[in-house]
N, C-alpha and C positions, 0 to 999 in steps of 0.2 A: 469461393469461401462459403462455408456453411452459415446459413442465417438461422439464428435461434429465435424461438418465440419470445415475445416481449416479456411475458411473465417469468420465463427462465432467466432472462438477462436482469430483470429487476430483482429477482431472488438472489442472484449472484452479487448484485450491488449491496443488498441488505446483509449478506454474509460477510462481505468485505468490511462493511462498517462495524458489524458485530465483532469480528476478529480483531480489527484495528483498535477498537475500544478496549477489549480485553488485554491486548498486548501493551497498550498504553498504561493500563492499571497495574499490571504485574511486571512491567519493564522487561518483558521477554518477547523479543520479536522473532525468535526462531520458529515457534509454532505457527506464527502468523504467516510466514513464508510457506511452510508446508501446507497450511489450510487454504491459502489464497492463490498461489502461483502454480502453474503446471511445470513439469520437469523441463520443458523446452521454452519456458517463458523468457522474454527479453525485457529487461527493465532499463528504462532510460530516464535520467534525471539531470537537470542542470541546476547546480547550486548557484543562486544569485545570477544566473546567466553567464557565469564565467568558468565554472568547473563542471564539465559534462562527465557523467558517470554512466557507463553501459555495463550491464551484467547479464550474462546468458546462463540460464538454468538456475535451479534453486540454490545449488552450492555457492555459486558466485554472488547471487543476490544476498544470501546470508552473510557472506564474507565482507561485502562492500556496504551497500546502503543500510541493511538491517543488522549489520555486524559492527565493524569499526566506526562507521559513520554515525551510529547512534550513541556512541560514547559521549558522555557529558550531557545527554538529554534526559537523564533518569527522572528528573523532577518536572519535566515538561508535560503538558497535555496537548492533545490534538483533536479537539471536538469538531465534529462534522457539521457543516452548515446545510448540506444537501447534495443531491446528485441529479443528473439528467441522463436519460437513455435515448439513444438515437440508433436504431438498428442493433448491431452487436456492440456498439460503443457505449461505454459508461464514462461519464465525466463527473468527477467528484470535486467537492470544495470543502476543505477543512482549514482550521486555524492552527497555527503554531503558537502555543501559549507558554511562555517561560514562567518560572516560579515567581510568585508574588503578585 
């Protein structure tokens, strides 16, 4: 596996946070997927530990997690608390904030 310089990985984390914030503001997650994920990306998410979702490639990611699964979250915000970098890995922490 290619090992990227730490500065490049941190820059990717900052872009991820920037794009996520913009998507949250305009409630359009389509551009977020295009800007953040590679065409061969694999997205894994477990909703409450009971509903696993796996999407392969931008098209499936748009259709599932950032498509139908975002319905009803238009008034929510997702502020970031921070991130950590370990080699090529980025671990992010954000909050899911409902309206009110």
